[in-house]
C-alpha positions as CSV (number, residue, x, y, z in Angstrom):
1,M,33.9,-33.5,-13.9
2,P,33.1,-31.7,-17.2
3,A,34.6,-28.3,-17.6
4,G,32.7,-25.2,-18.6
5,R,29.6,-23.4,-17.3
6,P,27.3,-25.3,-14.9
7,L,24.2,-26.8,-16.5
8,Y,21.0,-24.8,-16.3
9,Y,19.1,-28.1,-16.0
10,T,20.6,-30.9,-13.9
11,D,17.4,-32.9,-13.5
12,P,16.1,-34.5,-16.7
13,I,12.6,-34.9,-15.3
14,E,12.4,-31.1,-14.7
15,L,13.5,-30.4,-18.3
16,Q,11.0,-33.0,-19.7
17,A,8.2,-31.3,-17.8
18,K,9.2,-27.9,-19.1
19,V,9.5,-29.2,-22.7
20,A,6.0,-30.8,-22.4
21,E,4.7,-27.5,-21.1
22,Y,6.1,-25.7,-24.1
23,F,4.4,-28.1,-26.6
24,E,1.1,-27.8,-24.7
25,K,1.3,-24.0,-24.8
26,C,1.8,-24.2,-28.6
27,D,-1.0,-26.7,-29.1
28,D,-3.4,-24.6,-27.0
29,G,-2.5,-21.6,-29.2
30,E,-3.4,-18.0,-28.6
31,E,-6.1,-15.5,-29.3
32,I,-5.1,-12.8,-31.7
33,K,-7.0,-9.8,-33.1
34,V,-7.1,-9.4,-36.9
35,Y,-8.9,-6.9,-39.1
36,S,-11.5,-8.4,-41.5
37,K,-11.7,-6.3,-44.6
38,K,-14.8,-8.2,-45.6
39,K,-16.7,-7.4,-42.4
40,Q,-14.9,-4.1,-41.8
41,E,-14.3,-5.0,-38.1
42,I,-11.6,-6.4,-35.8
43,Q,-12.1,-10.1,-35.0
44,T,-10.6,-12.3,-32.4
45,I,-9.4,-15.7,-33.8
46,H,-7.7,-18.7,-32.2
47,Q,-4.3,-19.5,-33.8
48,R,-2.0,-22.5,-33.1
49,I,1.6,-21.5,-32.3
50,P,4.1,-23.4,-34.5
51,Y,6.8,-25.3,-32.7
52,T,10.3,-23.7,-33.2
53,V,13.7,-24.5,-31.8
54,P,14.3,-20.8,-30.8
55,G,10.8,-20.8,-29.2
56,L,11.6,-23.9,-27.2
57,A,15.0,-22.6,-26.2
58,N,13.4,-19.3,-25.0
59,Y,10.6,-21.0,-23.2
60,I,12.8,-23.3,-21.2
61,G,15.1,-20.5,-20.1
62,F,18.0,-20.5,-22.5
63,N,19.5,-17.4,-24.0
64,S,19.6,-18.7,-27.6
65,R,19.0,-21.6,-29.9
66,Q,22.7,-22.3,-29.8
67,S,22.7,-22.6,-26.0
68,L,20.2,-25.4,-26.4
69,L,22.2,-27.1,-29.0
70,N,25.4,-26.8,-26.9
71,Y,23.7,-29.1,-24.3
72,I,23.6,-31.8,-27.0
73,E,27.3,-31.4,-27.8
74,R,28.2,-31.4,-24.1
75,A,26.5,-34.7,-23.6
76,K,28.4,-36.3,-26.5
77,K,31.7,-36.0,-24.6
78,E,33.2,-39.1,-23.0
79,D,33.0,-37.8,-19.5
80,A,29.3,-36.9,-19.8
81,T,27.1,-37.9,-16.8
82,D,24.0,-40.0,-17.0
83,E,21.9,-36.8,-16.3
84,E,23.6,-35.0,-19.2
85,I,22.9,-37.8,-21.5
86,E,19.2,-38.0,-20.4
87,I,19.0,-34.2,-20.9
88,M,20.5,-34.6,-24.4
89,D,17.9,-37.3,-25.2
90,T,15.1,-35.0,-24.1
91,I,16.3,-32.2,-26.3
92,I,16.8,-34.5,-29.3
93,R,13.3,-35.8,-28.9
94,A,11.9,-32.3,-28.7
95,K,13.8,-31.3,-31.8
96,A,12.4,-34.4,-33.6
97,R,8.9,-33.3,-32.7
98,I,9.5,-29.8,-34.0
99,E,11.0,-31.3,-37.2
100,Q,8.0,-33.5,-37.7
101,Q,5.6,-30.6,-37.4
102,R,7.6,-28.5,-39.8
103,V,7.6,-31.2,-42.5
104,E,3.9,-32.0,-42.0
105,R,2.9,-28.3,-42.1
106,A,4.9,-27.8,-45.3
107,L,3.4,-30.9,-46.9
108,T,-0.2,-29.9,-46.1
109,G,0.3,-26.3,-47.2
110,E,-0.1,-24.8,-43.7
111,Q,3.4,-23.3,-44.0
112,D,5.3,-21.8,-46.9
113,A,7.6,-24.5,-48.2
114,R,10.5,-22.0,-48.5
115,V,10.2,-21.2,-44.8
116,A,10.1,-24.9,-43.9
117,Q,13.1,-25.5,-46.2
118,F,15.1,-22.7,-44.5
119,D,14.2,-24.0,-41.1
120,L,15.0,-27.7,-41.9
121,K,18.4,-26.7,-43.4
122,N,19.4,-24.5,-40.5
123,N,18.0,-26.4,-37.5
124,F,17.9,-30.0,-38.6
125,D,20.9,-30.4,-40.9
126,Y,18.9,-31.0,-44.1
127,R,20.9,-30.6,-47.3
128,E,20.0,-30.4,-50.9
129,V,21.6,-33.1,-53.0
130,I,22.2,-32.3,-56.6
131,E,23.1,-35.3,-58.7
132,N,24.9,-34.8,-61.9
133,K,24.6,-37.8,-64.1
134,M,26.3,-37.8,-67.5
135,D,25.8,-40.5,-70.1
136,F,28.5,-41.0,-72.7
137,A,28.0,-42.8,-75.9
138,P,30.6,-45.4,-76.6
139,L,33.5,-44.1,-78.7
140,Q,34.8,-46.2,-81.6
141,V,38.5,-45.7,-82.3
142,I,40.1,-47.1,-85.4
143,V,43.9,-46.8,-85.4
144,R,45.6,-46.6,-88.7
145,R,49.3,-46.3,-89.4
146,Y,50.5,-42.9,-90.5
147,G,51.4,-44.2,-93.9
148,E,47.9,-45.4,-94.4
149,L,46.4,-41.9,-94.0
150,E,45.4,-39.9,-97.0
151,G,47.0,-36.6,-97.9
152,E,44.5,-34.3,-96.1
153,E,44.6,-36.5,-92.9
154,Q,48.4,-36.4,-92.9
155,G,48.4,-32.7,-93.3
156,R,46.2,-32.2,-90.3
157,L,48.4,-34.3,-88.1
158,E,51.6,-32.7,-89.3
159,S,50.2,-29.2,-88.6
160,G,49.4,-30.1,-84.9
161,G,45.8,-30.9,-85.4
162,N,44.1,-34.1,-84.5
163,A,42.2,-36.5,-86.6
164,L,39.4,-38.6,-85.3
165,I,38.8,-41.5,-87.7
166,T,35.4,-43.2,-87.7
167,D,33.7,-45.3,-90.3
168,G,36.8,-44.8,-92.6
169,S,36.7,-41.0,-92.9
170,A,38.9,-38.4,-91.0
171,R,37.4,-35.4,-89.2
172,S,39.3,-32.7,-87.3
173,G,38.4,-31.0,-84.0
174,G,36.7,-34.1,-82.5
175,E,33.8,-34.2,-85.0
176,Q,32.2,-37.6,-85.6
177,T,30.2,-38.8,-88.5
178,P,27.2,-40.9,-87.7
């Protein structure tokens, strides 16, 4: 038997019904009152409620978003019951639906992209990938014996400098001639 606090939901069908009820409530939206500067009056408009992980958690009776996510972690353990696994699947599907709406709203301009980015990073493990790609030109190295170096080139090497030799001329400090 799993250790820890008893599950709030033990029946996957009950949780599925509650999750479906949450999405239906959001899709139905709500009437809100707004002031129209143009018409100089208060108007009632219908507004859809965006899906959110905290909203879902609150609606189905959890104390926090983290409590909802803990259900998923609990079901990943080896001794998880079939009911816990079904509950986890229900929560994962609900999160996928929220994620889908978030991405679609950001792409259509219904939601500020920065808000969607914040939500996707914090609730859906999205990460920015920054790729650093560096191209290096091939380096041509010509090795000559110390005795073959000319006076100035020998002086640089003897004083602790370096000499990069390309196309027959010596340069110090890593300079190359074309």
